[in-house]
Structures are given as C-alpha cells and as structure tokens.
C-alpha positions as CSV (number, residue, x, y, z in Angstrom):
1,X,53.3,-13.3,154.8
2,X,50.5,-15.2,153.0
3,X,49.3,-18.4,154.8
4,X,51.2,-21.4,153.4
5,X,49.4,-24.0,151.4
6,X,48.8,-27.3,153.2
7,X,49.9,-30.1,150.9
8,X,48.9,-33.6,151.8
9,X,49.9,-37.1,150.6
10,X,47.5,-39.2,148.5
11,X,49.0,-42.6,148.0
12,X,45.6,-43.9,146.8
13,X,42.0,-42.8,146.2
14,X,40.9,-43.4,149.8
15,X,43.8,-41.3,151.2
16,X,43.1,-38.6,148.7
17,X,39.4,-38.4,149.8
18,X,40.5,-38.3,153.5
19,X,43.0,-35.5,152.9
20,X,40.5,-33.4,150.9
21,X,37.6,-33.9,153.3
22,X,39.9,-33.0,156.2
23,X,40.8,-29.7,154.5
24,X,44.0,-30.0,152.5
25,X,44.6,-27.1,150.1
26,X,46.5,-29.4,147.7
27,X,47.5,-33.1,147.3
28,X,50.4,-34.8,145.7
29,X,50.1,-38.2,144.2
30,X,51.9,-40.6,141.9
31,X,51.1,-41.8,138.4
32,X,51.8,-45.5,138.0
33,X,55.5,-46.1,137.3
34,X,57.5,-42.8,137.5
35,X,57.4,-41.7,141.1
36,X,59.4,-42.0,144.3
37,X,56.8,-44.3,145.9
38,X,56.1,-47.1,143.5
39,X,54.7,-49.3,146.2
40,X,51.9,-46.8,147.0
41,X,48.5,-47.4,145.4
42,X,49.2,-44.7,142.9
43,X,46.9,-43.8,140.0
44,X,46.3,-44.9,136.4
45,X,45.7,-42.1,133.9
46,X,41.9,-42.6,134.1
47,X,42.0,-42.6,137.9
48,X,44.2,-39.5,137.8
49,X,41.6,-37.6,135.7
50,X,38.9,-38.6,138.2
51,X,41.1,-37.5,141.1
52,X,41.8,-34.1,139.5
53,X,38.1,-33.6,138.8
54,X,37.2,-34.5,142.4
55,X,39.8,-32.2,143.8
56,X,39.2,-29.2,141.5
57,X,35.5,-29.4,142.3
58,X,36.5,-28.6,145.8
59,X,39.2,-26.0,145.1
60,X,42.0,-28.3,145.8
61,X,45.2,-28.4,143.6
62,X,46.8,-31.6,142.4
63,X,50.6,-32.1,142.1
64,X,51.7,-35.2,140.3
65,X,55.1,-36.8,141.1
66,X,57.5,-37.8,138.3
67,X,60.5,-37.8,140.5
68,X,62.6,-40.8,139.8
69,X,65.6,-41.5,137.7
70,X,64.8,-42.9,134.3
71,X,66.8,-44.8,131.6
72,X,66.7,-44.3,127.9
73,X,64.2,-47.0,127.1
74,X,61.8,-45.4,129.6
75,X,61.7,-42.0,128.0
76,X,58.8,-42.8,125.7
77,X,56.8,-44.0,128.6
78,X,57.7,-40.8,130.6
79,X,56.5,-38.7,127.7
80,X,53.2,-40.5,127.7
81,X,52.9,-39.9,131.4
82,X,53.5,-36.2,130.9
83,X,50.7,-36.2,128.3
84,X,48.4,-38.1,130.6
85,X,49.0,-35.6,133.4
86,X,48.2,-32.7,131.1
87,X,45.1,-34.3,129.7
88,X,43.9,-34.9,133.3
89,X,44.3,-31.2,134.0
90,X,46.6,-31.4,137.0
91,X,48.2,-28.3,138.4
92,X,51.9,-29.1,138.7
93,X,54.5,-31.8,138.2
94,X,57.1,-32.7,140.7
95,X,60.3,-33.7,138.9
96,X,63.8,-34.7,139.7
97,X,65.5,-35.7,136.5
98,X,66.1,-32.9,134.0
99,X,64.8,-35.3,131.3
100,X,61.3,-35.1,132.9
101,X,61.5,-31.3,133.1
102,X,62.5,-31.2,129.4
103,X,59.5,-33.3,128.5
104,X,57.1,-31.2,130.5
105,X,58.3,-28.0,128.8
106,X,58.1,-29.6,125.4
107,X,54.7,-31.4,125.8
108,X,52.7,-29.3,128.3
109,X,54.5,-26.0,128.9
110,X,51.5,-24.7,130.9
111,X,52.1,-27.3,133.6
112,X,54.0,-25.9,136.6
113,X,57.3,-27.5,137.3
114,X,58.2,-28.2,141.0
115,X,61.8,-29.2,141.8
116,X,61.6,-32.4,143.9
117,X,63.4,-32.7,147.2
118,X,65.4,-35.5,145.3
119,X,67.3,-32.6,143.6
120,X,68.9,-31.8,147.0
121,X,68.0,-28.0,146.8
122,X,69.2,-26.6,150.1
123,X,70.9,-23.3,149.3
124,X,69.9,-19.9,147.8
125,X,71.9,-20.6,144.7
126,X,70.0,-23.8,144.2
127,X,66.7,-22.0,144.3
128,X,67.9,-19.4,141.9
129,X,69.1,-22.1,139.5
130,X,65.7,-23.8,139.5
131,X,64.1,-20.5,138.7
132,X,66.5,-20.1,135.7
133,X,65.5,-23.5,134.5
134,X,61.8,-22.6,134.5
135,X,60.7,-24.2,137.7
136,X,58.0,-22.4,139.7
137,X,58.7,-24.0,143.1
138,X,61.7,-25.5,144.9
139,X,60.9,-28.4,147.4
140,X,63.7,-27.9,149.9
141,X,65.8,-30.5,151.5
142,X,64.5,-31.7,154.9
143,X,67.8,-31.1,156.7
144,X,67.5,-27.3,156.8
145,X,67.4,-25.1,159.9
146,X,64.9,-22.3,160.2
147,X,67.7,-19.7,159.6
148,X,68.7,-21.5,156.4
149,X,65.1,-21.8,155.2
150,X,64.6,-18.1,155.8
151,X,67.7,-17.2,153.8
152,X,66.6,-19.4,150.9
153,X,63.1,-18.0,150.8
154,X,64.5,-14.4,150.9
155,X,66.7,-15.1,148.0
156,X,64.5,-17.3,145.9
157,X,62.6,-15.9,142.9
158,X,60.2,-18.9,143.1
159,X,58.1,-20.5,145.8
160,X,59.7,-22.6,148.4
161,X,58.0,-25.7,149.8
162,X,59.2,-27.5,153.0
163,X,58.2,-30.7,154.7
164,X,56.4,-30.1,157.9
165,X,55.5,-33.6,159.1
166,X,56.3,-37.2,158.5
167,X,59.2,-39.6,158.0
168,X,62.8,-38.3,157.6
169,X,65.2,-40.2,155.5
170,X,68.6,-40.6,157.1
171,X,70.3,-39.6,153.9
172,X,69.6,-36.5,151.9
173,X,67.0,-37.3,149.3
174,X,68.6,-38.1,145.9
175,X,71.9,-38.9,147.6
176,X,71.1,-42.4,148.9
177,X,72.2,-45.6,147.3
178,X,71.9,-47.9,150.3
179,X,68.7,-49.7,149.3
180,X,69.9,-50.1,145.7
181,X,73.3,-51.6,146.6
182,X,72.3,-53.7,149.6
183,X,69.1,-55.1,148.1
184,X,68.8,-54.1,144.5
185,X,65.8,-51.8,145.2
186,X,66.6,-48.3,144.3
187,X,65.2,-45.4,146.3
188,X,66.2,-43.1,143.5
189,X,63.8,-45.1,141.3
190,X,60.9,-45.3,143.7
191,X,61.6,-48.7,145.2
192,X,63.3,-48.0,148.5
193,X,63.2,-51.0,150.9
194,X,64.0,-48.8,154.0
195,X,67.2,-50.6,155.1
196,X,68.0,-47.6,157.4
197,X,65.3,-48.9,159.7
198,X,67.2,-52.1,160.3
199,X,70.0,-52.5,162.8
200,X,73.1,-50.4,162.1
201,X,74.9,-50.2,165.4
202,X,77.5,-47.5,166.2
203,X,78.4,-49.1,169.6
204,X,82.1,-49.4,170.1
205,X,81.9,-52.4,172.4
206,X,80.9,-55.0,169.8
207,X,83.2,-57.9,169.2
208,X,84.5,-58.4,165.7
209,X,81.8,-60.0,163.6
210,X,79.2,-59.6,166.4
211,X,75.8,-58.6,164.8
212,X,74.6,-55.1,165.6
213,X,71.3,-54.6,167.3
214,X,70.8,-50.8,167.7
215,X,69.1,-48.8,165.0
216,X,71.5,-45.9,164.7
217,X,70.3,-44.9,161.2
218,X,66.7,-44.7,162.1
219,X,65.4,-41.1,162.6
220,X,62.2,-40.2,164.4
221,X,59.5,-38.6,162.2
222,X,59.7,-34.9,161.7
223,X,57.0,-32.7,163.3
224,X,57.3,-29.0,162.6
225,X,53.5,-28.3,163.0
226,X,54.2,-26.3,166.2
227,X,56.6,-24.1,164.2
228,X,53.9,-23.2,161.6
229,X,53.9,-19.5,162.4
230,X,57.7,-19.4,162.1
231,X,57.7,-21.1,158.7
232,X,55.0,-18.7,157.5
233,X,57.1,-15.7,158.7
234,X,60.1,-17.2,156.9
235,X,58.3,-17.0,153.6
236,X,57.4,-20.7,153.1
237,X,54.7,-21.0,150.4
238,X,53.7,-24.6,151.0
239,X,54.0,-27.0,153.9
240,X,54.2,-30.7,152.9
241,X,53.1,-33.7,154.9
242,X,55.1,-36.8,154.0
243,X,53.4,-40.2,154.0
244,X,52.0,-41.6,150.8
245,X,52.6,-45.1,152.1
246,X,50.5,-44.4,155.3
247,X,46.8,-44.5,156.0
248,X,43.9,-42.1,155.3
249,X,43.6,-41.6,159.0
250,X,47.2,-40.4,159.2
251,X,46.7,-37.9,156.4
252,X,43.5,-36.5,157.9
253,X,45.0,-36.1,161.4
254,X,48.1,-34.3,160.0
255,X,46.0,-32.0,157.7
256,X,43.6,-31.1,160.6
257,X,46.5,-30.2,162.8
258,X,48.2,-28.1,160.1
259,X,44.9,-26.2,159.5
260,X,44.5,-25.4,163.2
261,X,48.1,-24.4,163.6
262,X,47.9,-22.1,160.6
263,X,44.9,-20.4,162.2
264,X,46.7,-20.1,165.5
265,X,44.4,-22.5,167.2
266,X,45.2,-25.5,169.4
267,X,45.0,-29.0,167.9
268,X,45.0,-32.5,169.2
269,X,48.7,-33.2,169.6
270,X,48.1,-36.6,171.1
271,X,46.2,-37.7,168.1
272,X,48.9,-36.6,165.8
273,X,51.5,-38.5,167.8
274,X,49.4,-41.6,168.3
275,X,48.3,-42.0,164.7
276,X,51.9,-42.5,163.8
277,X,55.2,-41.8,165.4
278,X,58.5,-43.5,166.1
279,X,58.5,-43.0,169.9
280,X,57.8,-39.3,169.4
281,X,59.0,-36.6,167.0
282,X,62.0,-34.5,166.2
283,X,62.5,-30.9,165.2
284,X,66.2,-31.2,165.4
285,X,67.0,-30.0,161.9
286,X,64.8,-26.9,162.1
287,X,66.2,-25.9,165.5
288,X,69.8,-26.8,164.6
289,X,70.0,-29.4,167.4
290,X,70.9,-32.6,165.7
291,X,72.0,-35.4,168.0
292,X,70.9,-38.7,169.5
293,X,67.5,-37.2,170.4
294,X,66.7,-37.3,166.7
295,X,66.8,-41.1,166.5
296,X,64.0,-43.5,167.2
297,X,62.3,-46.7,166.1
298,X,58.7,-47.8,165.7
299,X,57.7,-49.8,168.8
300,X,54.8,-52.1,169.5
301,X,53.6,-49.4,171.9
302,X,53.5,-47.0,169.0
303,X,51.6,-49.5,166.9
304,X,49.1,-50.1,169.7
305,X,48.6,-46.3,170.1
306,X,47.9,-46.1,166.4
307,X,45.2,-48.8,166.5
308,X,43.5,-47.0,169.4
309,X,43.6,-43.6,167.7
310,X,42.4,-44.7,164.3
311,X,38.6,-44.5,165.0
312,X,39.0,-40.9,166.3
313,X,41.1,-39.9,163.3
314,X,38.5,-41.4,161.0
315,X,35.9,-39.0,162.2
316,X,38.0,-36.1,160.7
317,X,36.9,-37.1,157.2
318,X,33.5,-38.7,157.8
319,X,32.0,-35.5,156.4
320,X,33.8,-33.2,154.0
321,X,34.9,-29.7,154.9
322,X,32.7,-26.9,153.5
323,X,35.1,-24.5,151.8
324,X,33.7,-23.4,148.4
325,X,31.8,-20.2,148.7
326,X,28.5,-20.1,146.9
327,X,26.1,-17.1,146.4
328,X,22.4,-17.7,146.0
329,X,20.1,-15.4,144.2
330,X,16.3,-15.6,144.5
331,X,14.0,-14.3,141.8
332,X,10.4,-14.8,140.8
333,X,7.6,-15.0,143.3
334,X,3.8,-15.2,143.7
335,X,3.0,-13.1,140.6
336,X,5.5,-15.0,138.4
337,X,4.0,-18.3,139.4
338,X,7.3,-19.8,140.6
339,X,10.7,-19.3,142.2
340,X,14.0,-19.2,140.3
341,X,17.1,-20.0,142.4
342,X,20.5,-19.3,141.0
343,X,23.7,-20.6,142.7
344,X,27.1,-19.0,141.7
345,X,30.6,-19.8,142.7
346,X,33.7,-17.6,142.5
347,X,35.0,-19.4,139.4
348,X,32.1,-18.3,137.1
349,X,30.0,-21.5,137.4
350,X,26.2,-21.0,137.6
351,X,23.3,-23.4,138.3
352,X,19.7,-22.3,137.9
353,X,16.7,-24.3,139.2
354,X,13.0,-23.6,139.3
355,X,10.3,-24.5,141.9
356,X,7.8,-27.1,140.8
357,X,5.0,-25.2,142.7
358,X,3.9,-21.6,142.8
359,X,4.6,-19.9,146.1
360,X,1.6,-18.8,148.2
361,X,1.4,-15.2,149.6
362,X,3.4,-15.1,152.8
363,X,1.8,-14.3,156.1
364,X,5.1,-13.1,157.5
365,X,8.6,-12.3,156.2
366,X,9.8,-15.6,154.7
367,X,13.4,-14.5,154.1
368,X,14.9,-15.6,157.5
369,X,13.5,-19.1,157.0
370,X,14.7,-19.2,153.4
371,X,18.2,-18.1,154.4
372,X,18.3,-20.9,157.0
373,X,17.3,-23.4,154.4
374,X,19.9,-22.2,151.9
375,X,22.6,-22.3,154.5
376,X,22.2,-26.0,155.2
377,X,25.0,-27.1,152.9
378,X,26.4,-29.8,155.2
379,X,27.6,-32.9,153.3
380,X,28.8,-30.8,150.4
381,X,32.0,-28.8,149.7
382,X,29.9,-25.6,149.6
383,X,29.4,-22.9,152.1
384,X,26.8,-20.2,151.6
385,X,28.4,-16.8,151.5
386,X,25.4,-14.7,150.5
387,X,21.6,-14.9,149.9
388,X,20.4,-12.2,147.5
389,X,16.7,-11.4,147.2
390,X,15.8,-10.1,143.8
391,X,12.0,-10.5,144.1
392,X,11.2,-7.0,145.0
393,X,9.4,-5.5,148.0
394,X,6.7,-8.2,148.0
395,X,9.2,-10.9,148.6
396,X,9.2,-14.4,147.1
397,X,6.1,-15.6,148.9
398,X,5.9,-18.9,150.8
399,X,7.2,-22.3,149.9
400,X,7.5,-25.1,152.3
401,X,10.9,-25.7,153.8
402,X,11.2,-29.0,152.1
403,X,10.9,-27.4,148.7
404,X,13.6,-24.8,149.5
405,X,15.8,-27.7,150.7
406,X,15.2,-29.5,147.4
407,X,16.0,-26.4,145.4
408,X,19.2,-26.0,147.3
409,X,20.2,-29.6,146.8
410,X,19.5,-29.6,143.1
411,X,21.4,-26.3,142.5
412,X,24.4,-27.5,144.5
413,X,24.5,-30.8,142.7
414,X,24.5,-29.1,139.3
415,X,27.2,-26.6,140.5
416,X,29.3,-29.5,141.7
417,X,28.8,-31.3,138.4
418,X,30.0,-28.3,136.5
419,X,33.0,-27.9,138.8
420,X,33.8,-31.6,138.4
421,X,34.0,-31.4,134.6
422,X,37.5,-32.3,133.2
423,X,39.5,-29.3,132.0
424,X,42.5,-30.7,130.1
425,X,45.6,-28.7,129.7
426,X,47.0,-28.1,126.2
427,X,49.5,-30.8,125.1
428,X,51.7,-30.5,122.1
429,X,52.7,-33.2,119.7
430,X,56.2,-34.5,120.5
431,X,58.7,-36.9,119.1
432,X,61.5,-38.1,121.2
433,X,64.9,-37.3,119.6
434,X,67.0,-40.2,118.5
435,X,70.1,-40.6,120.6
436,X,73.2,-42.4,119.4
437,X,74.2,-45.5,121.4
438,X,77.7,-46.5,122.3
439,X,79.0,-50.0,121.7
440,X,81.2,-51.7,124.3
441,X,84.6,-53.2,123.3
442,X,87.1,-50.5,123.7
443,X,88.9,-50.1,127.0
444,X,88.2,-46.7,128.6
445,X,90.9,-44.5,129.9
446,X,91.5,-44.6,133.6
447,X,91.0,-41.7,136.0
448,X,91.2,-41.6,139.8
449,X,89.3,-39.7,142.4
450,X,91.1,-39.2,145.7
451,X,89.6,-38.1,149.0
452,X,93.0,-36.7,150.1
453,X,96.0,-35.5,148.3
454,X,98.3,-37.9,150.3
455,X,96.5,-40.8,148.5
456,X,98.0,-39.7,145.1
457,X,100.5,-42.4,144.1
458,X,104.0,-42.0,142.7
459,X,104.8,-40.5,139.3
460,X,104.9,-43.8,137.5
461,X,101.2,-44.7,138.3
462,X,100.0,-41.1,138.1
463,X,101.4,-40.7,134.6
464,X,99.1,-43.5,133.4
465,X,95.9,-41.7,134.6
466,X,94.0,-39.5,132.2
467,X,93.0,-37.2,135.0
468,X,92.8,-36.8,138.8
469,X,89.8,-35.6,140.8
470,X,90.2,-34.2,144.3
471,X,87.8,-32.3,146.6
472,X,88.3,-28.5,146.3
473,X,89.5,-28.3,149.9
474,X,92.6,-30.3,148.8
475,X,93.4,-27.9,146.0
476,X,96.5,-26.3,147.7
477,X,98.0,-29.7,148.4
478,X,98.0,-30.7,144.7
479,X,101.5,-30.5,143.3
480,X,101.9,-27.8,140.6
481,X,102.9,-30.4,138.0
482,X,99.6,-32.3,138.4
483,X,97.2,-29.3,138.3
484,X,96.8,-29.4,134.6
485,X,95.2,-32.9,134.8
486,X,93.3,-32.3,138.1
487,X,89.6,-31.6,138.4
488,X,88.4,-29.9,141.6
489,X,85.3,-31.6,143.0
490,X,82.6,-29.4,144.7
491,X,80.7,-30.9,147.7
492,X,77.4,-32.6,147.2
493,X,75.9,-30.8,150.2
494,X,76.7,-27.1,151.1
495,X,74.6,-26.2,154.0
496,X,74.8,-22.8,155.8
497,X,78.1,-21.1,155.2
498,X,79.6,-23.9,153.1
499,X,78.1,-22.7,149.9
500,X,79.6,-19.1,150.0
501,X,82.9,-20.6,151.2
502,X,82.9,-23.0,148.2
503,X,82.0,-20.2,145.8
504,X,84.8,-18.0,147.1
505,X,87.3,-20.8,147.0
506,X,86.4,-21.8,143.4
507,X,86.6,-18.2,142.3
508,X,90.0,-17.7,144.0
509,X,91.4,-20.8,142.2
510,X,90.5,-19.4,138.7
511,X,93.7,-19.2,136.8
512,X,95.6,-21.5,139.2
513,X,96.2,-24.1,136.5
514,X,93.5,-26.7,137.3
515,X,91.8,-28.6,134.5
516,X,88.2,-28.1,135.6
517,X,85.6,-28.4,138.3
518,X,83.2,-31.2,139.1
519,X,79.7,-30.0,140.0
520,X,77.5,-32.1,142.3
521,X,74.4,-29.9,142.8
522,X,72.3,-27.7,140.4
523,X,73.3,-24.7,142.5
524,X,77.0,-25.1,141.4
525,X,76.1,-24.4,137.8
526,X,75.9,-20.8,138.9
527,X,79.3,-20.5,140.6
528,X,81.6,-18.0,139.0
529,X,84.5,-19.7,137.3
530,X,86.2,-19.9,133.9
531,X,87.1,-23.6,134.5
532,X,85.3,-26.2,132.4
533,X,82.5,-27.8,134.4
534,X,81.9,-31.6,134.6
535,X,78.9,-33.4,136.2
536,X,79.6,-35.5,139.2
537,X,77.9,-38.2,141.1
538,X,75.5,-35.8,142.9
539,X,73.7,-34.9,139.7
540,X,72.4,-38.4,139.1
541,X,72.6,-38.5,135.3
542,X,71.2,-41.8,133.9
543,X,69.7,-41.1,130.5
544,X,70.6,-39.4,127.2
545,X,68.0,-36.6,127.4
546,X,69.2,-35.5,130.8
547,X,72.8,-35.6,129.5
548,X,71.7,-33.4,126.6
549,X,70.1,-31.0,129.0
550,X,73.2,-30.7,131.1
551,X,75.3,-30.3,127.9
552,X,73.1,-27.3,127.0
553,X,73.9,-25.9,130.5
554,X,77.6,-26.0,129.7
555,X,78.7,-29.3,131.1
556,X,81.7,-30.7,129.3
557,X,81.6,-34.3,130.5
558,X,79.7,-36.4,133.0
559,X,79.9,-39.2,135.5
560,X,76.9,-41.5,135.1
561,X,74.8,-42.4,138.2
562,X,76.4,-45.5,139.8
563,X,73.1,-47.4,139.9
564,X,72.8,-47.3,136.1
565,X,73.2,-50.8,134.5
566,X,75.7,-51.2,131.6
567,X,72.8,-51.6,129.1
568,X,71.4,-48.2,130.1
569,X,74.8,-46.6,130.1
570,X,75.3,-47.5,126.4
571,X,72.4,-45.2,125.5
572,X,74.1,-42.2,127.1
573,X,76.6,-41.0,124.5
574,X,76.2,-37.2,124.1
575,X,78.0,-36.1,120.9
576,X,81.4,-34.6,121.7
577,X,81.1,-35.0,125.5
578,X,83.0,-37.7,127.3
579,X,81.1,-39.9,129.8
580,X,82.5,-41.7,132.8
581,X,81.5,-44.6,135.1
582,X,82.9,-45.8,138.4
583,X,85.2,-48.9,138.0
584,X,86.2,-49.1,141.6
585,X,85.2,-47.6,145.0
586,X,83.6,-48.1,148.3
587,X,80.4,-46.5,147.2
588,X,78.9,-43.6,149.3
589,X,75.7,-45.3,150.3
590,X,74.4,-42.3,152.4
591,X,75.1,-38.6,152.7
592,X,73.7,-37.5,156.1
593,X,73.6,-34.3,158.1
594,X,72.5,-36.1,161.3
595,X,75.4,-38.1,162.6
596,X,74.8,-41.8,163.4
597,X,77.9,-41.8,165.6
598,X,76.2,-39.2,167.9
599,X,74.2,-42.1,169.4
600,X,77.4,-43.2,171.2
601,X,79.7,-40.1,171.4
602,X,79.7,-36.4,170.8
603,X,81.8,-34.3,168.4
604,X,84.3,-33.3,171.0
605,X,85.4,-36.8,171.5
606,X,85.2,-38.0,167.9
607,X,88.0,-38.4,165.4
608,X,85.7,-37.8,162.5
609,X,85.5,-41.5,161.6
610,X,83.7,-44.6,162.9
611,X,81.7,-47.5,161.8
612,X,78.2,-49.0,161.8
613,X,77.8,-52.8,162.4
614,X,74.8,-54.3,160.6
615,X,72.7,-57.3,161.6
616,X,75.0,-59.6,159.7
617,X,78.2,-58.4,161.4
618,X,79.5,-56.3,158.6
619,X,81.1,-52.9,159.4
620,X,80.1,-49.9,157.3
621,X,82.7,-47.1,157.5
622,X,81.4,-43.6,158.5
623,X,83.4,-40.4,157.7
624,X,82.7,-36.9,158.8
625,X,83.5,-33.8,156.6
626,X,83.4,-31.4,159.6
627,X,82.2,-31.5,163.2
628,X,78.9,-30.1,164.3
629,X,75.7,-29.2,162.5
630,X,77.3,-27.8,159.4
631,X,79.3,-31.0,158.6
632,X,78.1,-34.0,156.5
633,X,78.7,-37.7,157.2
634,X,79.2,-40.3,154.5
635,X,78.3,-44.0,155.1
636,X,80.3,-46.2,152.8
637,X,79.7,-49.7,151.5
638,X,82.3,-52.0,153.2
639,X,82.6,-54.1,150.0
640,X,84.1,-52.1,147.0
641,X,82.7,-52.0,143.5
642,X,85.3,-53.5,141.1
643,X,85.2,-53.7,137.3
644,X,88.9,-53.8,136.6
645,X,88.9,-57.2,134.9
646,X,85.9,-56.2,132.8
647,X,87.0,-52.7,131.7
648,X,86.1,-53.4,128.1
649,X,82.5,-53.9,129.1
650,X,82.2,-50.3,130.4
651,X,80.5,-48.3,127.6
652,X,82.1,-45.0,128.6
653,X,85.2,-42.9,127.7
654,X,86.6,-42.8,131.2
655,X,86.6,-45.3,134.0
656,X,86.9,-43.7,137.4
657,X,88.5,-45.3,140.5
658,X,87.2,-43.6,143.6
659,X,89.4,-43.7,146.6
660,X,87.9,-42.7,149.9
661,X,88.8,-44.8,153.0
662,X,91.9,-46.4,151.5
663,X,95.4,-45.8,152.7
664,X,97.9,-44.4,150.1
665,X,99.5,-47.9,149.8
666,X,96.2,-49.6,149.2
667,X,95.2,-47.0,146.6
668,X,98.4,-47.7,144.7
669,X,97.8,-51.4,144.9
670,X,94.3,-51.1,143.5
671,X,95.4,-48.7,140.7
672,X,98.0,-51.3,139.7
673,X,95.3,-54.0,139.4
674,X,93.1,-51.7,137.4
675,X,95.9,-50.7,135.0
676,X,96.7,-54.4,134.3
677,X,93.0,-55.3,134.1
678,X,93.5,-57.9,136.8
679,X,90.9,-59.6,139.0
680,X,90.4,-58.1,142.4
681,X,92.4,-59.4,145.4
682,X,89.5,-59.5,147.9
683,X,85.8,-59.4,148.3
684,X,84.0,-57.1,145.8
685,X,80.7,-56.4,144.1
686,X,79.7,-55.6,140.5
687,X,77.0,-53.4,141.9
688,X,74.0,-53.0,139.6
689,X,76.1,-53.2,136.4
690,X,74.4,-56.4,135.2
691,X,71.0,-55.9,136.7
692,X,68.1,-56.6,134.3
693,X,65.0,-54.4,134.8
C-alpha cells in the first residue's frame, strides 16, 4: 500500500510553520468563522493565501475546514469563504453540512471535497455514499477498530483518512449537544467548551444531591502511531493529527514521530507523551478493547512534563526539513567567460543565474568541490538530487567556493520565489437561491417518538398524533393498526455488524405496512427500501440549502437540528416537504461507543442503564443500546426540553415529542399536556430556541 499522508494541525501561522518544518505532508487549518475550532487562531483570507503559498512552495498540501453547521443568514458568508479558499489556491475543503458541499461544487468545482468526521462516517455504505455525492475523501469516525477501518477502506471508492494522534471526544463527532445545551456553546458550530472534561461521576455510592468528583466522560488522548504499519496495510490514505488548539511544539513532535513510524524507524516516544497527554494514551478503539483504561485526565504532573519537554520539541522545527528535489545544471566555462547555473524542480520551475566573474583554468578536477557547494542546501526546503555538468570535457574551470555558494543561494531563492507564487483556483460566479421563509402562528401537528413500543399510550391519545416514530428494532411490537402511521427510525451509529443487520431488517420490512423510515446517517440513504425516507436528528439539518440538497436525494420530510433557534428554523421551509422540530424530550447530549459506566462496573453486571452525577449534583441518565464494543451509549439531559405551551411559536409542520427514559404513564401525562398546550409540570428548558446569535 502507498505510504499514508501525514496531515498536521495548523491552528495558527506559528503552528503551521512548525508542522511544515518538521515534515508534514499536508496541513489542515480553519478560515475565520466557519470551522470546528473557532477559538483557534485561524486565518483571514489574506493570511490563508500566504499560508497556501508557503506550503505549496514546500510541496505541502493545504486542507481548509468548513465543518460547522450554518444557518440561513450565514450562507452568503459561507459562499464568500468558499470563494476565498479557491482564490487562495488551497487543495481541499473539509465539510460537514451538505450546504457547504453544494457551495463548493457550484463555486469552485475543482476544489476537492473531504467529508468531515462530523458527518459520522463509520461504515462502508457511508464511504460509498460520500463518493456518490462527489467527495474525494472520507474522514472516518475515531471510534473504529482496525478491522472496521480495513473493511471500509476495502469497500470505499474514495480515500479514507483516520485520526492517528490527539484528543478523543467522548461523543461521536457531529452527535454531541452537551456543550450547546449545558452552556450555550455549540460544538457543532465550532465553539465547544469541553464540558466532558469536567466531573461526571458514575460512582454508585454517591448520596442524593452529592456533587460528583470523578471525570468519567474524559477520555485519554488517542495514540495510534505505533500502529502506523497496520493502518497503511489497511489502506488508509491519510493519518491525521488532532490538535489545532495546541502548541507548535506539539505539532512538530507528533509529525516527527509519524514520519519515523512511517519509515519503520524508532522515534522518541517519551517526547510524544510528555509534550501532551492525559496520563498516557489509549488505542482502545483501534484494538477493540474499550473500558476504563481509555479514561484519563490532564494532571499537574502531565503539565510539568510538557513544560520540561517543550525546548526539546522546539528543536524539531528550528530548521526546516529539506524535501523538494532540485537538479542543478552547469554550463559555460573558461572560454565563455562565465558560468551559467540552472536549478530545476520536478514541477517545471526553473531558475537561471550567472557568475559575476570569469572562471580561471582549473589545476585539478573542480567538479567534486562544485558538487559539495551545490549540495549545501541546509536552511531551505530544497535537497540536491543531481548535479549535471554540461560544460564539456574541459570542465567549468575554477571559481572560488564562495562564488559557487552565492550562485546556489541566488538560484534557490529564485526557485522558492517561483514556487511561492499564488496559483488561484477557478471560481465561478454564484448567486444564492432565494428560499421562502415560514411565518409562525399556526399550531403544528403533534407526533411522538418512543424508545420502546410499551411507551405508546392508549388509543384515545394515539389517535390525536399525526404519526409515531419508533426504532426499527421495535417494529414487530408495533400493533398492526398503527403501522400505517408509524415511521421506523434507523440508528445514528451502526458500527461493525449493526449496519448489515439494519439493512437486512429494513429490507425485510418492505411491504409490512409502515409509513416510512427515518434516516440518521448519510449511509442510510443507500439502504434498499421502497418506504419514503425522512431525515432524523443525526443528519443535523439547520439551513434551507442543506434541506434542498436532502430533498434532491429523496428525503420526504426532515427533523431540524435541535440546536437551531426558532428564527433560523423559519428559514427552512422546503417547498412541498414538511419540517419538524422537537417540542419535548430529554435530549441525547452524547452518543458514545466508550461506556462511561465501565469506570465502575463491567457489562456482565450492568442492566444497560445508569447515571452520571455532575459537579452540581445533577444526575444525567445513561442508556446502553447493546452490551460490549458494538453497543452505543446515550447520555441524556436530566432536564427535558418543553415547548408545549408555546407550540404556535414553532415554525414547522410537525412538533415531535421524543420519549426515551420515561415510563409509559409519564409519556401519557406529557402527551396530554402537549395536546392541551399546557405549561409543564416540572423543571424544564427551552433549549436554544430563543438564543440570539
């Protein structure tokens, strides 16, 4: 297999320089505004162009992140960002929202599209769907085992990129709403406050209301550098180092380690650990050994180790790596009255310089000394690959070594100048379509989503619901008389054998009388079924252009992303397609493959449910879909969202009450409140419905 690209973080210009000088093959960075690390230094359009020129001069690719959810009033700015990226000459754009992908295709179709890890691509069908959508690379979820990575790479028509080192989010990327709903800072919009690093304690011995102290949502950093050869053999095209919010020294240490591992050489493992870790590293996802060993926190000892290691790591980018081959040709000589030195790179650039003085006849063969002078390319990105003598049998004659050094310096400076010239990518004129807006005022119809069929209320309440939504695993428990108004919900995560099982289950239920299926992952757009498809929470739809793109893919209706404020919801009104919003529910704040409860018990002794106590004494319910590595865990908000007394303010066709941890009796009580538009009977939240941006 080809050696994988080493892709390094560049949160600012200093980190970019460190990563490139240390030997990264590519860097990824953010343009101001639309990226998943808004608190990084990031780059203005002008600084982006300078960064691209700097990198391209050294043969390094630049990938620009546009991987956050956007709202309707931000689409013009997003289009301008795409144009700026094209004008800077970047190599690829990392996107999450289908709106961003649509703008890239419309404005700069030559820009490569990379599917962000925020898209939760973690199955072969997901990679195939991205290929069909015009992407050239899938950035896979961090939760995959080596066997799963191998299967995706084997099936994928496009490149696959995996994270090899750096922080691991507790939740699957793109499926976390904890920061948004606990502090108003959305990780899906680039402003994650990192609440998972705070105390969330799974200990069963805590008294009611006692604050939690253990950090059972905090994972150690990932380190798969020792597995480089296995990742290469699996077919991985690019290995990505996480860490745009970290230091230049961190980037350089990780890049240097990856380069050595790719070449099969030893590297300074202690430096990699000391420059940043959370009491060590984990390879639990790759090896399929998730458990308490994956969890860790950043200690004062870790911070002290980083301070001690920083000077050593800084040496890794004090001088830049020589990597751009250059071929020198010598012509002229004594009879010509001067020397002509030509420097050529492999990209067709050429620099020609002439000696100021005529060479003297040589007393001995001057070529060995000339070659030594022309090979002194330290301090530049160039490395001499060949010195070609075109002066004939008499040779070039004698020039002092200082003159040859000056000829070399001048030629390489000119070659670097040429390689640094901006090369904009073609960008087309584009006018954003006008999208109709919806006005609030009417009361949307009510639908209900149930985690279990036994939560479905009696016939009197059920008759007042427009439709029911249940997980596909509950299909056989749905009464025949309710199937015509029931949508079957596909899982947001389908690791390992779950995807083929879900595909087979959906295909088997074709013709069984159900009203449709809810898709929660791009992969599921490919599943074979004649049922109408509706977009669920997992697709993160928050703007009208993304809604339009999903409509073109056959979606017949959509649930809007729960973080979307009401003002932004009004702009999502696709013609002929119903939209929906949550009006009630304990929101799923995290979807995790690692189990936080494993810190205090194992699967054999677990009922599949538990709780996490935060530092304020609140209990966050945890539910498991299946035991072991294949299962997923959901962490719910202890305080439910409620809009029942403000239903007329929801600018959608359908208001969805989502029942998860409720008993059947409690589900019926809440439905009765919603149907009567009554105030809630306990503590609740409006979520981000009224948040101003």
